[in-house]
Structure formats: C-alpha cells, structure tokens
mmCIF file of the N, C-alpha and C atoms, coordinates in Angstrom:
data_MODEL
# 
_entry.id   MODEL 
# 
loop_
_atom_site.group_PDB 
_atom_site.id 
_atom_site.type_symbol 
_atom_site.label_atom_id 
_atom_site.label_alt_id 
_atom_site.label_comp_id 
_atom_site.label_asym_id 
_atom_site.label_entity_id 
_atom_site.label_seq_id 
_atom_site.pdbx_PDB_ins_code 
_atom_site.Cartn_x 
_atom_site.Cartn_y 
_atom_site.Cartn_z 
_atom_site.occupancy 
_atom_site.B_iso_or_equiv 
_atom_site.pdbx_formal_charge 
_atom_site.auth_seq_id 
_atom_site.auth_comp_id 
_atom_site.auth_asym_id 
_atom_site.auth_atom_id 
_atom_site.pdbx_PDB_model_num 
ATOM 1   N N  . UNK A 1 1  ? -90.940 116.178 27.077 1.00 0.00 ? 1  UNK A N  1 
ATOM 2   C CA . UNK A 1 1  ? -90.354 115.297 27.765 1.00 0.00 ? 1  UNK A CA 1 
ATOM 3   C C  . UNK A 1 1  ? -89.896 113.915 27.591 1.00 0.00 ? 1  UNK A C  1 
ATOM 4   N N  . UNK A 1 2  ? -89.421 113.549 29.340 1.00 0.00 ? 2  UNK A N  1 
ATOM 5   C CA . UNK A 1 2  ? -88.295 113.532 29.950 1.00 0.00 ? 2  UNK A CA 1 
ATOM 6   C C  . UNK A 1 2  ? -88.111 111.750 29.038 1.00 0.00 ? 2  UNK A C  1 
ATOM 7   N N  . UNK A 1 3  ? -87.605 111.607 28.200 1.00 0.00 ? 3  UNK A N  1 
ATOM 8   C CA . UNK A 1 3  ? -86.675 109.265 28.242 1.00 0.00 ? 3  UNK A CA 1 
ATOM 9   C C  . UNK A 1 3  ? -85.634 109.352 28.854 1.00 0.00 ? 3  UNK A C  1 
ATOM 10  N N  . UNK A 1 4  ? -85.695 107.715 28.424 1.00 0.00 ? 4  UNK A N  1 
ATOM 11  C CA . UNK A 1 4  ? -84.303 106.823 28.676 1.00 0.00 ? 4  UNK A CA 1 
ATOM 12  C C  . UNK A 1 4  ? -82.795 107.800 28.028 1.00 0.00 ? 4  UNK A C  1 
ATOM 13  N N  . UNK A 1 5  ? -82.711 108.501 26.928 1.00 0.00 ? 5  UNK A N  1 
ATOM 14  C CA . UNK A 1 5  ? -82.091 109.266 26.846 1.00 0.00 ? 5  UNK A CA 1 
ATOM 15  C C  . UNK A 1 5  ? -81.337 110.141 27.521 1.00 0.00 ? 5  UNK A C  1 
ATOM 16  N N  . UNK A 1 6  ? -82.440 111.100 28.351 1.00 0.00 ? 6  UNK A N  1 
ATOM 17  C CA . UNK A 1 6  ? -81.919 111.869 29.227 1.00 0.00 ? 6  UNK A CA 1 
ATOM 18  C C  . UNK A 1 6  ? -80.895 110.951 30.038 1.00 0.00 ? 6  UNK A C  1 
ATOM 19  N N  . UNK A 1 7  ? -81.522 110.257 30.532 1.00 0.00 ? 7  UNK A N  1 
ATOM 20  C CA . UNK A 1 7  ? -80.977 109.578 31.605 1.00 0.00 ? 7  UNK A CA 1 
ATOM 21  C C  . UNK A 1 7  ? -79.394 109.574 31.460 1.00 0.00 ? 7  UNK A C  1 
ATOM 22  N N  . UNK A 1 8  ? -79.205 108.503 29.954 1.00 0.00 ? 8  UNK A N  1 
ATOM 23  C CA . UNK A 1 8  ? -78.112 108.053 29.740 1.00 0.00 ? 8  UNK A CA 1 
ATOM 24  C C  . UNK A 1 8  ? -77.301 109.621 29.266 1.00 0.00 ? 8  UNK A C  1 
ATOM 25  N N  . UNK A 1 9  ? -78.204 110.189 28.735 1.00 0.00 ? 9  UNK A N  1 
ATOM 26  C CA . UNK A 1 9  ? -76.763 111.693 29.180 1.00 0.00 ? 9  UNK A CA 1 
ATOM 27  C C  . UNK A 1 9  ? -76.394 111.828 30.357 1.00 0.00 ? 9  UNK A C  1 
ATOM 28  N N  . UNK A 1 10 ? -76.858 111.586 31.749 1.00 0.00 ? 10 UNK A N  1 
ATOM 29  C CA . UNK A 1 10 ? -76.303 111.980 32.570 1.00 0.00 ? 10 UNK A CA 1 
ATOM 30  C C  . UNK A 1 10 ? -75.185 110.710 32.879 1.00 0.00 ? 10 UNK A C  1 
ATOM 31  N N  . UNK A 1 11 ? -75.832 109.458 32.585 1.00 0.00 ? 11 UNK A N  1 
ATOM 32  C CA . UNK A 1 11 ? -74.649 108.563 33.075 1.00 0.00 ? 11 UNK A CA 1 
ATOM 33  C C  . UNK A 1 11 ? -73.558 109.068 32.290 1.00 0.00 ? 11 UNK A C  1 
ATOM 34  N N  . UNK A 1 12 ? -73.502 109.602 30.970 1.00 0.00 ? 12 UNK A N  1 
ATOM 35  C CA . UNK A 1 12 ? -71.651 109.562 30.120 1.00 0.00 ? 12 UNK A CA 1 
ATOM 36  C C  . UNK A 1 12 ? -71.097 110.894 30.675 1.00 0.00 ? 12 UNK A C  1 
ATOM 37  N N  . UNK A 1 13 ? -72.229 111.722 31.534 1.00 0.00 ? 13 UNK A N  1 
ATOM 38  C CA . UNK A 1 13 ? -71.909 112.997 32.107 1.00 0.00 ? 13 UNK A CA 1 
ATOM 39  C C  . UNK A 1 13 ? -71.032 112.659 33.413 1.00 0.00 ? 13 UNK A C  1 
ATOM 40  N N  . UNK A 1 14 ? -71.268 112.043 34.145 1.00 0.00 ? 14 UNK A N  1 
ATOM 41  C CA . UNK A 1 14 ? -70.645 111.441 35.232 1.00 0.00 ? 14 UNK A CA 1 
ATOM 42  C C  . UNK A 1 14 ? -69.870 110.307 34.697 1.00 0.00 ? 14 UNK A C  1 
ATOM 43  N N  . UNK A 1 15 ? -69.456 109.429 33.533 1.00 0.00 ? 15 UNK A N  1 
ATOM 44  C CA . UNK A 1 15 ? -68.618 109.045 33.608 1.00 0.00 ? 15 UNK A CA 1 
ATOM 45  C C  . UNK A 1 15 ? -67.506 108.898 32.933 1.00 0.00 ? 15 UNK A C  1 
ATOM 46  N N  . UNK A 1 16 ? -67.855 110.132 32.398 1.00 0.00 ? 16 UNK A N  1 
ATOM 47  C CA . UNK A 1 16 ? -67.058 111.657 31.698 1.00 0.00 ? 16 UNK A CA 1 
ATOM 48  C C  . UNK A 1 16 ? -65.801 112.133 33.037 1.00 0.00 ? 16 UNK A C  1 
ATOM 49  N N  . UNK A 1 17 ? -66.911 112.417 33.953 1.00 0.00 ? 17 UNK A N  1 
ATOM 50  C CA . UNK A 1 17 ? -66.167 113.107 34.763 1.00 0.00 ? 17 UNK A CA 1 
ATOM 51  C C  . UNK A 1 17 ? -65.531 112.096 36.127 1.00 0.00 ? 17 UNK A C  1 
ATOM 52  N N  . UNK A 1 18 ? -65.712 110.865 36.571 1.00 0.00 ? 18 UNK A N  1 
ATOM 53  C CA . UNK A 1 18 ? -65.235 110.136 37.562 1.00 0.00 ? 18 UNK A CA 1 
ATOM 54  C C  . UNK A 1 18 ? -64.538 109.028 36.832 1.00 0.00 ? 18 UNK A C  1 
ATOM 55  N N  . UNK A 1 19 ? -64.771 109.004 34.975 1.00 0.00 ? 19 UNK A N  1 
ATOM 56  C CA . UNK A 1 19 ? -63.526 107.710 34.556 1.00 0.00 ? 19 UNK A CA 1 
ATOM 57  C C  . UNK A 1 19 ? -63.989 106.311 35.246 1.00 0.00 ? 19 UNK A C  1 
ATOM 58  N N  . UNK A 1 20 ? -65.072 106.281 35.619 1.00 0.00 ? 20 UNK A N  1 
ATOM 59  C CA . UNK A 1 20 ? -65.681 104.847 35.567 1.00 0.00 ? 20 UNK A CA 1 
ATOM 60  C C  . UNK A 1 20 ? -66.179 104.201 34.400 1.00 0.00 ? 20 UNK A C  1 
ATOM 61  N N  . UNK A 1 21 ? -66.448 102.748 33.911 1.00 0.00 ? 21 UNK A N  1 
ATOM 62  C CA . UNK A 1 21 ? -66.999 102.244 33.475 1.00 0.00 ? 21 UNK A CA 1 
ATOM 63  C C  . UNK A 1 21 ? -68.907 102.344 33.395 1.00 0.00 ? 21 UNK A C  1 
ATOM 64  N N  . UNK A 1 22 ? -69.569 101.829 32.942 1.00 0.00 ? 22 UNK A N  1 
ATOM 65  C CA . UNK A 1 22 ? -71.129 101.513 32.603 1.00 0.00 ? 22 UNK A CA 1 
ATOM 66  C C  . UNK A 1 22 ? -71.200 100.725 33.924 1.00 0.00 ? 22 UNK A C  1 
ATOM 67  N N  . UNK A 1 23 ? -70.632 99.477  33.314 1.00 0.00 ? 23 UNK A N  1 
ATOM 68  C CA . UNK A 1 23 ? -71.054 98.617  34.465 1.00 0.00 ? 23 UNK A CA 1 
ATOM 69  C C  . UNK A 1 23 ? -71.086 98.854  35.704 1.00 0.00 ? 23 UNK A C  1 
ATOM 70  N N  . UNK A 1 24 ? -69.985 99.481  36.378 1.00 0.00 ? 24 UNK A N  1 
ATOM 71  C CA . UNK A 1 24 ? -69.715 100.267 37.522 1.00 0.00 ? 24 UNK A CA 1 
ATOM 72  C C  . UNK A 1 24 ? -70.807 101.159 37.736 1.00 0.00 ? 24 UNK A C  1 
ATOM 73  N N  . UNK A 1 25 ? -71.395 101.979 36.920 1.00 0.00 ? 25 UNK A N  1 
ATOM 74  C CA . UNK A 1 25 ? -72.087 103.500 37.528 1.00 0.00 ? 25 UNK A CA 1 
ATOM 75  C C  . UNK A 1 25 ? -73.484 102.210 37.538 1.00 0.00 ? 25 UNK A C  1 
ATOM 76  N N  . UNK A 1 26 ? -73.924 101.587 36.653 1.00 0.00 ? 26 UNK A N  1 
ATOM 77  C CA . UNK A 1 26 ? -74.874 100.862 36.662 1.00 0.00 ? 26 UNK A CA 1 
ATOM 78  C C  . UNK A 1 26 ? -75.113 100.073 37.871 1.00 0.00 ? 26 UNK A C  1 
ATOM 79  N N  . UNK A 1 27 ? -74.154 99.685  38.481 1.00 0.00 ? 27 UNK A N  1 
ATOM 80  C CA . UNK A 1 27 ? -73.876 98.606  39.906 1.00 0.00 ? 27 UNK A CA 1 
ATOM 81  C C  . UNK A 1 27 ? -74.934 100.016 41.089 1.00 0.00 ? 27 UNK A C  1 
ATOM 82  N N  . UNK A 1 28 ? -73.896 100.705 41.273 1.00 0.00 ? 28 UNK A N  1 
ATOM 83  C CA . UNK A 1 28 ? -74.046 102.071 42.050 1.00 0.00 ? 28 UNK A CA 1 
ATOM 84  C C  . UNK A 1 28 ? -75.027 102.289 42.070 1.00 0.00 ? 28 UNK A C  1 
ATOM 85  N N  . UNK A 1 29 ? -75.866 102.640 41.675 1.00 0.00 ? 29 UNK A N  1 
ATOM 86  C CA . UNK A 1 29 ? -77.304 103.248 40.472 1.00 0.00 ? 29 UNK A CA 1 
ATOM 87  C C  . UNK A 1 29 ? -78.202 102.198 41.217 1.00 0.00 ? 29 UNK A C  1 
ATOM 88  N N  . UNK A 1 30 ? -78.353 101.263 40.231 1.00 0.00 ? 30 UNK A N  1 
ATOM 89  C CA . UNK A 1 30 ? -79.408 100.185 40.308 1.00 0.00 ? 30 UNK A CA 1 
ATOM 90  C C  . UNK A 1 30 ? -79.485 98.503  41.540 1.00 0.00 ? 30 UNK A C  1 
ATOM 91  N N  . UNK A 1 31 ? -77.415 98.826  41.411 1.00 0.00 ? 31 UNK A N  1 
ATOM 92  C CA . UNK A 1 31 ? -77.541 97.576  42.197 1.00 0.00 ? 31 UNK A CA 1 
ATOM 93  C C  . UNK A 1 31 ? -77.728 96.342  41.125 1.00 0.00 ? 31 UNK A C  1 
ATOM 94  N N  . UNK A 1 32 ? -77.578 97.136  39.846 1.00 0.00 ? 32 UNK A N  1 
ATOM 95  C CA . UNK A 1 32 ? -77.310 95.662  38.580 1.00 0.00 ? 32 UNK A CA 1 
ATOM 96  C C  . UNK A 1 32 ? -76.511 96.093  37.771 1.00 0.00 ? 32 UNK A C  1 
ATOM 97  N N  . UNK A 1 33 ? -74.880 95.316  37.184 1.00 0.00 ? 33 UNK A N  1 
ATOM 98  C CA . UNK A 1 33 ? -74.151 95.715  36.222 1.00 0.00 ? 33 UNK A CA 1 
ATOM 99  C C  . UNK A 1 33 ? -74.703 95.693  35.112 1.00 0.00 ? 33 UNK A C  1 
ATOM 100 N N  . UNK A 1 34 ? -75.655 95.384  34.193 1.00 0.00 ? 34 UNK A N  1 
ATOM 101 C CA . UNK A 1 34 ? -76.396 95.449  33.463 1.00 0.00 ? 34 UNK A CA 1 
ATOM 102 C C  . UNK A 1 34 ? -77.818 95.736  32.965 1.00 0.00 ? 34 UNK A C  1 
ATOM 103 N N  . UNK A 1 35 ? -77.720 96.808  33.850 1.00 0.00 ? 35 UNK A N  1 
ATOM 104 C CA . UNK A 1 35 ? -78.694 97.829  33.532 1.00 0.00 ? 35 UNK A CA 1 
ATOM 105 C C  . UNK A 1 35 ? -78.253 98.808  32.514 1.00 0.00 ? 35 UNK A C  1 
ATOM 106 N N  . UNK A 1 36 ? -77.704 99.423  32.939 1.00 0.00 ? 36 UNK A N  1 
ATOM 107 C CA . UNK A 1 36 ? -77.114 100.892 32.007 1.00 0.00 ? 36 UNK A CA 1 
ATOM 108 C C  . UNK A 1 36 ? -76.878 100.324 30.484 1.00 0.00 ? 36 UNK A C  1 
ATOM 109 N N  . UNK A 1 37 ? -76.187 99.224  30.451 1.00 0.00 ? 37 UNK A N  1 
ATOM 110 C CA . UNK A 1 37 ? -76.048 98.570  29.500 1.00 0.00 ? 37 UNK A CA 1 
ATOM 111 C C  . UNK A 1 37 ? -77.406 97.972  28.038 1.00 0.00 ? 37 UNK A C  1 
ATOM 112 N N  . UNK A 1 38 ? -78.233 97.527  29.076 1.00 0.00 ? 38 UNK A N  1 
ATOM 113 C CA . UNK A 1 38 ? -79.407 96.935  28.863 1.00 0.00 ? 38 UNK A CA 1 
ATOM 114 C C  . UNK A 1 38 ? -80.601 97.908  27.658 1.00 0.00 ? 38 UNK A C  1 
ATOM 115 N N  . UNK A 1 39 ? -80.360 98.843  29.056 1.00 0.00 ? 39 UNK A N  1 
ATOM 116 C CA . UNK A 1 39 ? -81.158 100.435 28.696 1.00 0.00 ? 39 UNK A CA 1 
ATOM 117 C C  . UNK A 1 39 ? -80.665 100.942 27.602 1.00 0.00 ? 39 UNK A C  1 
ATOM 118 N N  . UNK A 1 40 ? -79.313 101.040 27.146 1.00 0.00 ? 40 UNK A N  1 
ATOM 119 C CA . UNK A 1 40 ? -78.233 101.458 26.018 1.00 0.00 ? 40 UNK A CA 1 
ATOM 120 C C  . UNK A 1 40 ? -78.990 100.222 24.117 1.00 0.00 ? 40 UNK A C  1 
ATOM 121 N N  . UNK A 1 41 ? -79.259 99.414  24.861 1.00 0.00 ? 41 UNK A N  1 
ATOM 122 C CA . UNK A 1 41 ? -79.676 98.131  24.207 1.00 0.00 ? 41 UNK A CA 1 
ATOM 123 C C  . UNK A 1 41 ? -80.914 98.477  23.556 1.00 0.00 ? 41 UNK A C  1 
ATOM 124 N N  . UNK A 1 42 ? -82.035 98.964  24.226 1.00 0.00 ? 42 UNK A N  1 
ATOM 125 C CA . UNK A 1 42 ? -83.478 99.316  24.306 1.00 0.00 ? 42 UNK A CA 1 
ATOM 126 C C  . UNK A 1 42 ? -84.691 99.025  25.182 1.00 0.00 ? 42 UNK A C  1 
ATOM 127 N N  . UNK A 1 43 ? -84.001 98.989  26.462 1.00 0.00 ? 43 UNK A N  1 
ATOM 128 C CA . UNK A 1 43 ? -84.615 98.243  27.713 1.00 0.00 ? 43 UNK A CA 1 
ATOM 129 C C  . UNK A 1 43 ? -85.061 99.559  28.108 1.00 0.00 ? 43 UNK A C  1 
ATOM 130 N N  . UNK A 1 44 ? -86.662 99.746  29.024 1.00 0.00 ? 44 UNK A N  1 
ATOM 131 C CA . UNK A 1 44 ? -87.205 100.017 29.641 1.00 0.00 ? 44 UNK A CA 1 
ATOM 132 C C  . UNK A 1 44 ? -86.686 100.102 31.510 1.00 0.00 ? 44 UNK A C  1 
ATOM 133 N N  . UNK A 1 45 ? -87.183 101.000 31.581 1.00 0.00 ? 45 UNK A N  1 
ATOM 134 C CA . UNK A 1 45 ? -87.206 100.844 33.278 1.00 0.00 ? 45 UNK A CA 1 
ATOM 135 C C  . UNK A 1 45 ? -88.579 101.486 33.860 1.00 0.00 ? 45 UNK A C  1 
ATOM 136 N N  . UNK A 1 46 ? -89.087 100.986 34.800 1.00 0.00 ? 46 UNK A N  1 
ATOM 137 C CA . UNK A 1 46 ? -90.188 101.974 35.520 1.00 0.00 ? 46 UNK A CA 1 
ATOM 138 C C  . UNK A 1 46 ? -90.233 103.220 35.837 1.00 0.00 ? 46 UNK A C  1 
ATOM 139 N N  . UNK A 1 47 ? -90.910 104.300 36.129 1.00 0.00 ? 47 UNK A N  1 
ATOM 140 C CA . UNK A 1 47 ? -90.941 105.377 36.656 1.00 0.00 ? 47 UNK A CA 1 
ATOM 141 C C  . UNK A 1 47 ? -90.490 105.242 37.930 1.00 0.00 ? 47 UNK A C  1 
ATOM 142 N N  . UNK A 1 48 ? -90.639 104.721 38.413 1.00 0.00 ? 48 UNK A N  1 
ATOM 143 C CA . UNK A 1 48 ? -90.480 105.043 40.288 1.00 0.00 ? 48 UNK A CA 1 
ATOM 144 C C  . UNK A 1 48 ? -88.303 105.196 39.860 1.00 0.00 ? 48 UNK A C  1 
ATOM 145 N N  . UNK A 1 49 ? -87.407 103.656 39.103 1.00 0.00 ? 49 UNK A N  1 
ATOM 146 C CA . UNK A 1 49 ? -86.533 103.452 39.247 1.00 0.00 ? 49 UNK A CA 1 
ATOM 147 C C  . UNK A 1 49 ? -85.698 104.739 38.430 1.00 0.00 ? 49 UNK A C  1 
ATOM 148 N N  . UNK A 1 50 ? -86.781 104.962 37.488 1.00 0.00 ? 50 UNK A N  1 
ATOM 149 C CA . UNK A 1 50 ? -85.963 106.484 37.094 1.00 0.00 ? 50 UNK A CA 1 
ATOM 150 C C  . UNK A 1 50 ? -85.579 107.585 37.795 1.00 0.00 ? 50 UNK A C  1 
ATOM 151 N N  . UNK A 1 51 ? -87.160 108.246 38.373 1.00 0.00 ? 51 UNK A N  1 
ATOM 152 C CA . UNK A 1 51 ? -86.687 108.932 39.554 1.00 0.00 ? 51 UNK A CA 1 
ATOM 153 C C  . UNK A 1 51 ? -85.260 108.340 40.504 1.00 0.00 ? 51 UNK A C  1 
ATOM 154 N N  . UNK A 1 52 ? -85.666 107.206 40.991 1.00 0.00 ? 52 UNK A N  1 
ATOM 155 C CA . UNK A 1 52 ? -84.433 107.289 41.642 1.00 0.00 ? 52 UNK A CA 1 
ATOM 156 C C  . UNK A 1 52 ? -83.381 107.504 41.339 1.00 0.00 ? 52 UNK A C  1 
ATOM 157 N N  . UNK A 1 53 ? -82.727 107.437 39.820 1.00 0.00 ? 53 UNK A N  1 
ATOM 158 C CA . UNK A 1 53 ? -81.359 106.573 39.454 1.00 0.00 ? 53 UNK A CA 1 
ATOM 159 C C  . UNK A 1 53 ? -80.767 108.618 39.456 1.00 0.00 ? 53 UNK A C  1 
ATOM 160 N N  . UNK A 1 54 ? -82.023 109.535 38.961 1.00 0.00 ? 54 UNK A N  1 
ATOM 161 C CA . UNK A 1 54 ? -81.695 110.513 38.418 1.00 0.00 ? 54 UNK A CA 1 
ATOM 162 C C  . UNK A 1 54 ? -81.134 111.509 39.809 1.00 0.00 ? 54 UNK A C  1 
ATOM 163 N N  . UNK A 1 55 ? -81.502 110.998 40.908 1.00 0.00 ? 55 UNK A N  1 
ATOM 164 C CA . UNK A 1 55 ? -82.040 111.702 42.498 1.00 0.00 ? 55 UNK A CA 1 
ATOM 165 C C  . UNK A 1 55 ? -80.574 111.290 42.532 1.00 0.00 ? 55 UNK A C  1 
ATOM 166 N N  . UNK A 1 56 ? -80.079 110.131 42.476 1.00 0.00 ? 56 UNK A N  1 
ATOM 167 C CA . UNK A 1 56 ? -79.103 109.322 42.751 1.00 0.00 ? 56 UNK A CA 1 
ATOM 168 C C  . UNK A 1 56 ? -78.187 110.129 42.719 1.00 0.00 ? 56 UNK A C  1 
ATOM 169 N N  . UNK A 1 57 ? -77.927 110.484 41.361 1.00 0.00 ? 57 UNK A N  1 
ATOM 170 C CA . UNK A 1 57 ? -77.529 110.911 40.255 1.00 0.00 ? 57 UNK A CA 1 
ATOM 171 C C  . UNK A 1 57 ? -76.514 112.579 40.781 1.00 0.00 ? 57 UNK A C  1 
ATOM 172 N N  . UNK A 1 58 ? -78.206 113.154 41.455 1.00 0.00 ? 58 UNK A N  1 
ATOM 173 C CA . UNK A 1 58 ? -77.804 114.879 41.619 1.00 0.00 ? 58 UNK A CA 1 
ATOM 174 C C  . UNK A 1 58 ? -76.858 113.982 42.956 1.00 0.00 ? 58 UNK A C  1 
ATOM 175 N N  . UNK A 1 59 ? -77.715 113.823 44.136 1.00 0.00 ? 59 UNK A N  1 
ATOM 176 C CA . UNK A 1 59 ? -76.905 113.745 45.189 1.00 0.00 ? 59 UNK A CA 1 
ATOM 177 C C  . UNK A 1 59 ? -75.400 112.674 45.087 1.00 0.00 ? 59 UNK A C  1 
ATOM 178 N N  . UNK A 1 60 ? -75.127 111.944 44.137 1.00 0.00 ? 60 UNK A N  1 
ATOM 179 C CA . UNK A 1 60 ? -73.049 111.932 44.029 1.00 0.00 ? 60 UNK A CA 1 
ATOM 180 C C  . UNK A 1 60 ? -73.152 112.455 43.213 1.00 0.00 ? 60 UNK A C  1 
ATOM 181 N N  . UNK A 1 61 ? -73.487 113.753 42.547 1.00 0.00 ? 61 UNK A N  1 
ATOM 182 C CA . UNK A 1 61 ? -72.993 114.423 41.472 1.00 0.00 ? 61 UNK A CA 1 
ATOM 183 C C  . UNK A 1 61 ? -70.969 114.800 42.029 1.00 0.00 ? 61 UNK A C  1 
ATOM 184 N N  . UNK A 1 62 ? -70.223 114.794 41.032 1.00 0.00 ? 62 UNK A N  1 
ATOM 185 C CA . UNK A 1 62 ? -68.974 115.539 41.471 1.00 0.00 ? 62 UNK A CA 1 
ATOM 186 C C  . UNK A 1 62 ? -69.063 116.644 41.783 1.00 0.00 ? 62 UNK A C  1 
ATOM 187 N N  . UNK A 1 63 ? -68.441 116.998 42.363 1.00 0.00 ? 63 UNK A N  1 
ATOM 188 C CA . UNK A 1 63 ? -68.443 118.624 43.002 1.00 0.00 ? 63 UNK A CA 1 
ATOM 189 C C  . UNK A 1 63 ? -67.830 119.636 41.708 1.00 0.00 ? 63 UNK A C  1 
ATOM 190 N N  . UNK A 1 64 ? -67.004 118.706 41.117 1.00 0.00 ? 64 UNK A N  1 
ATOM 191 C CA . UNK A 1 64 ? -66.116 119.742 39.455 1.00 0.00 ? 64 UNK A CA 1 
ATOM 192 C C  . UNK A 1 64 ? -66.878 119.268 38.772 1.00 0.00 ? 64 UNK A C  1 
ATOM 193 N N  . UNK A 1 65 ? -67.768 119.014 38.274 1.00 0.00 ? 65 UNK A N  1 
ATOM 194 C CA . UNK A 1 65 ? -68.437 118.098 37.275 1.00 0.00 ? 65 UNK A CA 1 
ATOM 195 C C  . UNK A 1 65 ? -69.312 119.172 37.114 1.00 0.00 ? 65 UNK A C  1 
ATOM 196 N N  . UNK A 1 66 ? -69.739 119.583 35.499 1.00 0.00 ? 66 UNK A N  1 
ATOM 197 C CA . UNK A 1 66 ? -70.665 120.268 35.143 1.00 0.00 ? 66 UNK A CA 1 
ATOM 198 C C  . UNK A 1 66 ? -72.282 119.050 34.961 1.00 0.00 ? 66 UNK A C  1 
ATOM 199 N N  . UNK A 1 67 ? -73.679 119.443 35.622 1.00 0.00 ? 67 UNK A N  1 
ATOM 200 C CA . UNK A 1 67 ? -74.681 118.619 35.087 1.00 0.00 ? 67 UNK A CA 1 
ATOM 201 C C  . UNK A 1 67 ? -75.380 118.997 33.688 1.00 0.00 ? 67 UNK A C  1 
ATOM 202 N N  . UNK A 1 68 ? -75.798 117.796 32.840 1.00 0.00 ? 68 UNK A N  1 
ATOM 203 C CA . UNK A 1 68 ? -76.060 118.644 31.184 1.00 0.00 ? 68 UNK A CA 1 
ATOM 204 C C  . UNK A 1 68 ? -77.252 119.072 31.828 1.00 0.00 ? 68 UNK A C  1 
ATOM 205 N N  . UNK A 1 69 ? -76.776 120.776 30.757 1.00 0.00 ? 69 UNK A N  1 
ATOM 206 C CA . UNK A 1 69 ? -77.847 121.891 30.589 1.00 0.00 ? 69 UNK A CA 1 
ATOM 207 C C  . UNK A 1 69 ? -78.655 121.545 30.484 1.00 0.00 ? 69 UNK A C  1 
ATOM 208 N N  . UNK A 1 70 ? -79.223 120.716 30.206 1.00 0.00 ? 70 UNK A N  1 
ATOM 209 C CA . UNK A 1 70 ? -80.664 120.036 29.007 1.00 0.00 ? 70 UNK A CA 1 
ATOM 210 C C  . UNK A 1 70 ? -81.530 119.640 29.737 1.00 0.00 ? 70 UNK A C  1 
ATOM 211 N N  . UNK A 1 71 ? -80.970 119.117 30.870 1.00 0.00 ? 71 UNK A N  1 
ATOM 212 C CA . UNK A 1 71 ? -81.791 117.884 31.536 1.00 0.00 ? 71 UNK A CA 1 
ATOM 213 C C  . UNK A 1 71 ? -81.255 119.205 33.133 1.00 0.00 ? 71 UNK A C  1 
ATOM 214 N N  . UNK A 1 72 ? -83.154 118.237 33.472 1.00 0.00 ? 72 UNK A N  1 
ATOM 215 C CA . UNK A 1 72 ? -83.130 119.690 34.016 1.00 0.00 ? 72 UNK A CA 1 
ATOM 216 C C  . UNK A 1 72 ? -83.116 118.461 35.828 1.00 0.00 ? 72 UNK A C  1 
ATOM 217 N N  . UNK A 1 73 ? -81.634 119.431 36.937 1.00 0.00 ? 73 UNK A N  1 
ATOM 218 C CA . UNK A 1 73 ? -81.365 117.992 37.606 1.00 0.00 ? 73 UNK A CA 1 
ATOM 219 C C  . UNK A 1 73 ? -82.093 118.442 39.406 1.00 0.00 ? 73 UNK A C  1 
ATOM 220 N N  . UNK A 1 74 ? -82.609 117.531 39.442 1.00 0.00 ? 74 UNK A N  1 
ATOM 221 C CA . UNK A 1 74 ? -83.111 117.006 40.626 1.00 0.00 ? 74 UNK A CA 1 
ATOM 222 C C  . UNK A 1 74 ? -83.177 118.075 42.321 1.00 0.00 ? 74 UNK A C  1 
ATOM 223 N N  . UNK A 1 75 ? -84.282 118.050 43.339 1.00 0.00 ? 75 UNK A N  1 
ATOM 224 C CA . UNK A 1 75 ? -83.792 118.696 44.637 1.00 0.00 ? 75 UNK A CA 1 
ATOM 225 C C  . UNK A 1 75 ? -84.228 118.484 45.122 1.00 0.00 ? 75 UNK A C  1 
ATOM 226 N N  . UNK A 1 76 ? -83.379 117.165 46.203 1.00 0.00 ? 76 UNK A N  1 
ATOM 227 C CA . UNK A 1 76 ? -83.510 116.962 47.051 1.00 0.00 ? 76 UNK A CA 1 
ATOM 228 C C  . UNK A 1 76 ? -84.560 116.908 48.666 1.00 0.00 ? 76 UNK A C  1 
ATOM 229 N N  . UNK A 1 77 ? -85.781 116.738 48.720 1.00 0.00 ? 77 UNK A N  1 
ATOM 230 C CA . UNK A 1 77 ? -86.390 118.231 49.868 1.00 0.00 ? 77 UNK A CA 1 
ATOM 231 C C  . UNK A 1 77 ? -85.761 117.413 51.046 1.00 0.00 ? 77 UNK A C  1 
ATOM 232 N N  . UNK A 1 78 ? -85.659 118.419 51.775 1.00 0.00 ? 78 UNK A N  1 
ATOM 233 C CA . UNK A 1 78 ? -85.230 118.596 53.103 1.00 0.00 ? 78 UNK A CA 1 
ATOM 234 C C  . UNK A 1 78 ? -86.330 118.487 54.461 1.00 0.00 ? 78 UNK A C  1 
ATOM 235 N N  . UNK A 1 79 ? -86.084 117.511 54.808 1.00 0.00 ? 79 UNK A N  1 
ATOM 236 C CA . UNK A 1 79 ? -87.011 117.201 56.065 1.00 0.00 ? 79 UNK A CA 1 
ATOM 237 C C  . UNK A 1 79 ? -87.156 118.433 56.835 1.00 0.00 ? 79 UNK A C  1 
ATOM 238 N N  . UNK A 1 80 ? -88.175 119.409 57.744 1.00 0.00 ? 80 UNK A N  1 
ATOM 239 C CA . UNK A 1 80 ? -87.667 120.210 58.254 1.00 0.00 ? 80 UNK A CA 1 
ATOM 240 C C  . UNK A 1 80 ? -87.699 119.529 59.955 1.00 0.00 ? 80 UNK A C  1 
# 
C-alpha cells in the first residue's frame, strides 16, 4: 500500500539532493508552503494531489540523485 510516509520519503530524498527546505519543496509541489509540514503532522491529502505530487517529483528529479528504491517511480505517458 502506498502511504503519505512514502511521499514524505520522496520529499526527504529530494531535499537531500537539492538542499532546500520543506517550505520550498511544499511550494514547488503544492503551491502551499505549509502542506508538507501538515502531512508530517498527520494531515492527509486527496489521491489526486498525491499522484500529482509523485509525478511532479519524477519529472523534476535531479539527474544525479537516487530515487528511493522502495518507492515505484511513475513514468509520464508520452502522447503520440
């Protein structure tokens, strides 16, 4: 089962690779500087926002960073 903790693991790996704070990542992904902090405190998000966030990370992942191995990385479908 995919959980908020999995998304937060991706957030943490991204932060480690980029050196930015939760508020910056939260703004980039959600347009809300407090969303990640809220999730760390137990708040939930909709499935649509969750999927959009994971896709955002996949599309904006630093080239030299390692995606967390225990979390499946989505692949964006290419329109033909």
